[in-house]
C-alpha positions in Angstrom: 8.3 55.3 -6.5 6.0 56.2 -9.4 9.0 57.3 -11.6 10.7 54.0 -10.7 7.6 52.0 -11.7 7.3 53.9 -15.0 11.0 53.4 -15.8 10.8 49.7 -14.9 7.7 49.2 -17.3 9.5 51.1 -20.1 12.6 49.0 -19.7 10.5 45.8 -19.6 8.7 46.7 -22.8 11.9 47.6 -24.5 13.6 44.3 -23.7 10.4 42.2 -24.3 9.8 43.8 -27.7 13.2 42.7 -28.9 12.1 39.1 -28.4 9.2 39.3 -30.8 9.4 39.1 -34.6 9.7 42.3 -36.6 8.9 42.9 -40.2 11.9 44.4 -42.0 10.7 44.9 -45.5 8.5 43.8 -48.4 10.4 42.2 -51.2 8.2 42.8 -54.3 10.6 41.2 -56.7 10.1 37.7 -55.3 7.8 35.1 -56.9 8.5 31.6 -55.6 11.5 31.8 -53.2 12.8 28.4 -52.0 16.1 29.1 -50.2 17.8 32.1 -48.5 21.0 32.9 -46.7 22.8 35.9 -45.3 26.4 36.7 -45.9 28.0 39.9 -44.5 25.6 42.8 -45.3 23.8 40.9 -48.1 20.7 38.7 -48.3 20.7 35.9 -50.9 17.4 34.4 -52.0 16.9 31.7 -54.6 13.7 32.6 -56.5 12.8 30.0 -59.1 16.0 29.9 -61.2 17.5 33.2 -60.1 19.6 34.3 -57.1 18.4 37.7 -56.0 20.8 39.6 -53.8 19.5 42.3 -51.4 21.2 44.9 -49.2 20.5 44.3 -45.5 20.9 48.0 -44.9 18.0 49.3 -47.0 16.6 46.0 -48.6 17.2 47.2 -52.2 17.7 44.5 -54.9 21.4 44.8 -55.7 21.8 42.2 -58.5 20.5 38.9 -59.7 22.0 35.9 -61.6 21.0 32.4 -62.8 19.2 31.3 -65.9 16.7 28.5 -66.8 17.6 26.2 -69.6 19.7 23.2 -70.7 22.6 25.0 -72.3 25.9 26.4 -71.0 25.4 28.4 -67.9 21.8 27.3 -67.5 19.9 25.0 -65.1 16.6 23.2 -65.3 14.7 21.3 -62.6 12.0 18.7 -62.0 8.9 19.0 -59.8 10.4 17.0 -56.9 13.9 18.2 -57.2 14.1 22.0 -57.6 17.4 23.9 -57.6 19.4 24.3 -54.4 21.6 27.3 -53.4 24.6 27.3 -51.0 26.2 30.6 -50.2 29.9 30.2 -49.0 32.5 32.8 -48.0 33.5 33.6 -51.5 31.2 31.6 -53.8 27.6 30.8 -54.5 26.7 27.3 -55.7 23.6 26.4 -57.6 22.8 22.9 -58.6 20.1 20.9 -60.3 19.8 17.1 -60.4 22.3 16.9 -63.3 24.6 20.0 -63.1 26.4 22.3 -60.7 27.3 25.9 -61.4 29.8 27.9 -59.3 29.5 31.7 -59.2 31.5 34.5 -57.6 29.3 36.5 -55.2 29.2 39.2 -57.9 27.2 36.8 -60.1 30.1 35.9 -62.5 30.1 32.3 -63.4 33.3 30.5 -62.5 32.7 26.9 -63.6 30.0 24.3 -64.3 29.9 20.5 -64.5 27.3 17.9 -65.5 26.8 14.8 -63.5 24.3 12.8 -65.5 23.3 10.0 -65.4 23.8 10.1 -61.6 21.5 12.5 -59.6 23.1 15.3 -57.6 21.2 16.1 -54.4 23.3 19.0 -53.3 26.8 20.6 -53.5 28.6 22.7 -50.9 32.0 24.4 -50.7 34.4 22.7 -48.3 37.6 24.7 -48.0 39.3 24.6 -51.4 37.3 21.5 -52.3 33.6 20.6 -52.6 31.3 18.0 -50.9 28.6 16.6 -53.2 25.8 14.3 -52.2 24.7 12.0 -55.1 21.5 9.9 -55.4 21.6 6.6 -57.2 19.9 3.1 -57.2 21.5 -0.2 -56.2 19.4 -3.3 -57.0 16.2 -1.3 -56.9 17.1 0.4 -53.6 17.9 4.2 -53.3 21.3 5.2 -51.9 22.7 8.6 -51.0 26.5 9.0 -51.1 28.4 12.1 -49.9 31.8 12.5 -51.6 34.7 14.9 -51.5 35.5 16.6 -54.8 38.6 18.6 -55.9 38.6 22.3 -56.9 38.1 21.2 -60.6 35.2 19.0 -59.5 36.9 15.6 -59.8 35.9 13.0 -57.2 38.5 12.4 -54.6 37.0 10.0 -52.0 33.7 8.7 -50.6 32.9 10.1 -47.1 29.7 8.3 -46.2 26.8 6.4 -47.7 23.2 5.9 -46.6 20.5 3.5 -47.8 17.3 5.4 -48.3 14.1 3.5 -47.3 12.7 3.7 -50.8 12.3 0.5 -52.8 10.4 -0.3 -56.0 10.7 -3.9 -55.1 9.0 -3.3 -51.7 6.7 -0.8 -53.4 7.5 1.9 -50.8 8.3 5.6 -51.4 8.7 7.5 -48.1 6.9 10.9 -47.6 8.2 13.4 -46.8 11.2 12.4 -48.8 14.4 11.7 -46.8 18.0 11.9 -47.9 21.4 13.1 -46.5 22.7 16.6 -46.8 25.9 18.4 -45.8 26.8 21.8 -44.4 30.2 23.4 -44.0 31.4 25.5 -41.1 34.9 26.8 -40.7 37.2 23.8 -41.4 34.5 21.1 -40.7 31.9 19.4 -42.8 28.7 18.2 -41.1 26.6 15.4 -42.6 23.0 14.9 -41.6 21.2 11.6 -42.2 17.4 12.0 -42.5 16.9 8.3 -42.2 17.6 8.5 -38.5 14.4 8.5 -36.4 15.8 8.0 -32.8 19.5 8.8 -33.0 20.6 12.4 -33.0 24.0 11.8 -34.5 25.8 14.2 -36.9 28.9 12.9 -38.8 31.8 15.3 -38.9 34.8 15.5 -41.4 37.9 17.7 -41.6 39.0 19.5 -44.8 40.7 16.4 -46.1 37.7 14.3 -45.6 39.0 12.5 -42.5 36.3 11.6 -40.0 36.2 13.5 -36.7 34.2 12.5 -33.6 30.4 12.4 -34.2 28.2 15.0 -32.6 25.5 13.4 -30.5 22.6 14.9 -28.5 19.7 13.5 -26.5 16.5 13.3 -28.5 13.0 11.9 -27.9 11.5 10.3 -31.0 8.6 12.0 -32.6 5.6 10.0 -33.7 3.5 11.1 -36.7 0.3 12.8 -35.5 -2.9 13.2 -37.4 -2.3 16.9 -37.9 1.1 16.4 -39.5 -0.3 13.5 -41.6 -2.9 15.8 -42.9 -0.3 18.4 -43.7 1.8 15.9 -45.7 -1.3 14.7 -47.7 -2.5 18.3 -48.3 1.0 19.3 -49.5 1.2 16.2 -51.7 -2.2 16.8 -53.3 -1.2 20.4 -54.2 2.1 19.2 -55.7 2.2 19.5 -59.5 3.7 16.0 -59.9 1.1 14.3 -57.7 -1.7 15.1 -60.1 -0.1 13.2 -63.0 1.2 10.2 -61.0 -0.3 6.8 -62.0 -2.6 5.3 -59.4 -0.3 2.4 -58.8 2.6 4.8 -57.9 0.4 6.8 -55.5 -0.3 3.5 -53.7 3.5 3.2 -53.1 3.6 6.5 -51.1 4.4 5.7 -47.4 4.2 8.1 -44.4 6.2 6.5 -41.6 4.9 6.3 -38.0 8.1 7.9 -36.7 9.5 11.2 -38.1 13.1 11.8 -39.0 15.3 13.5 -36.4 16.7 16.1 -38.8 14.6 18.4 -41.0 17.0 21.2 -41.8 20.2 22.7 -40.6 22.2 25.9 -40.9 25.8 26.4 -39.8 26.5 30.0 -39.0 28.8 31.9 -36.6 30.4 28.8 -35.3 27.0 27.2 -34.3 24.7 24.5 -35.7 21.1 25.4 -36.0 19.3 22.1 -36.4 15.6 22.1 -37.1 13.6 19.0 -36.1 10.0 18.0 -37.1 8.7 18.9 -33.6 6.2 21.8 -33.7 4.0 23.9 -31.4 1.3 25.5 -33.5 3.1 27.3 -36.3 6.4 27.3 -34.4 9.2 24.8 -35.2 11.8 23.4 -32.8 15.5 24.2 -33.2 18.6 22.8 -31.4 21.4 25.3 -31.2 24.8 23.5 -30.7 28.4 24.5 -30.7 30.9 22.6 -32.8 31.8 20.4 -29.9 28.2 19.2 -29.8 27.2 21.0 -26.7 23.5 22.0 -26.8 23.4 25.7 -26.1 19.7 26.2 -26.5 16.4 24.6 -27.6 14.0 27.1 -29.1 10.7 27.3 -31.1 10.8 29.7 -34.0 8.2 31.0 -36.5 8.3 30.8 -40.3 9.9 27.4 -40.5 6.9 25.1 -40.7 6.4 25.2 -44.5 6.5 21.6 -45.7 8.2 21.0 -49.1 8.0 17.7 -51.0 11.4 17.5 -52.5 14.5 15.2 -52.3 16.9 18.0 -51.6 16.7 20.3 -48.6 15.4 23.9 -48.7 14.2 26.5 -46.3 13.4 30.2 -46.5 15.2 31.2 -43.3 18.7 31.7 -42.0 20.7 32.9 -39.0 23.4 35.6 -38.5 24.7 37.6 -35.6 22.2 36.3 -33.0 19.3 37.0 -35.3 16.9 34.7 -37.1 15.8 35.9 -40.6 12.8 34.4 -42.4 10.3 35.0 -45.2 6.6 35.3 -44.7 4.1 34.8 -47.6 1.4 37.4 -47.1 -1.4 35.7 -49.1 -3.9 38.6 -48.8 -1.5 41.2 -50.1 0.2 38.7 -52.5 3.7 39.7 -51.4 6.7 38.3 -49.6 8.0 39.9 -46.4 11.3 39.7 -44.7 11.1 39.2 -40.9 13.7 39.0 -38.2 13.7 37.8 -34.6 16.4 38.2 -32.0 17.5 35.0 -30.4 19.2 36.5 -27.2 
């Protein structure tokens, strides 16, 4: 009986320990990481203007690419619209508000294109084509449009369009910023509308841009609480652009009573990992769905509560092979750590 009890406790500890986060490595090369993803045996991290690629076997820095500037092969950003990075099967896309650069995973630049004067929120690979979300103003009102582009980055068709609740006429700028963003998985494109506050609906398109049935899930609207309101204001006050805003513009900033349904999303391993704004302490809620829209699991995860004031989406976490990878900023040691948590 004693041996049985000991064996049972050891087994319980073994399986329980796999459910808790684990620190994998310190990544001393990182300064200001804003996005990350995993592809195969490699970890891709966007750090300022560079993509830094690490081995997931021994966490060595393998290579880096990307350059700041306004010339050929270079990108520059603005305080409220930093660069974004999308890692596809064969390519890595970097984009600023005015330009997209497509790289091989080796870091070799394949092509680039400017989009000024329109604003480019984000670009993703979609089969042989691309899906780009552009930001523009119509009669003083902000609009986000997701379009399908050809392999040579020529616009083919408009997929969907959303009016953003920002208006200089109404003197209202919503905080945190809301927009639309797209993610690609297999032969499908998923478009997330952050203006939704009650309706958990994801638009879906095939490789040719034809609409497929929407994905819907039950969702209980989330009211803005005092703690989150303080978090938004603290993040705003620490933002470089906030300090130089005219007083009249600061009066236009508006924090809505009801938070958006969608905060972030990752599409990995045939699943949608959708982050909402619901939190428990420093844990954030995720819906895990299959491509048919079936909710497989709801789970709260660490390392995803970092609020960023920007019009394009970014997060320092990702998923692969039943694992959740995320970065932790160790302020005391002044270093960035890679952590992992098993989801099963």
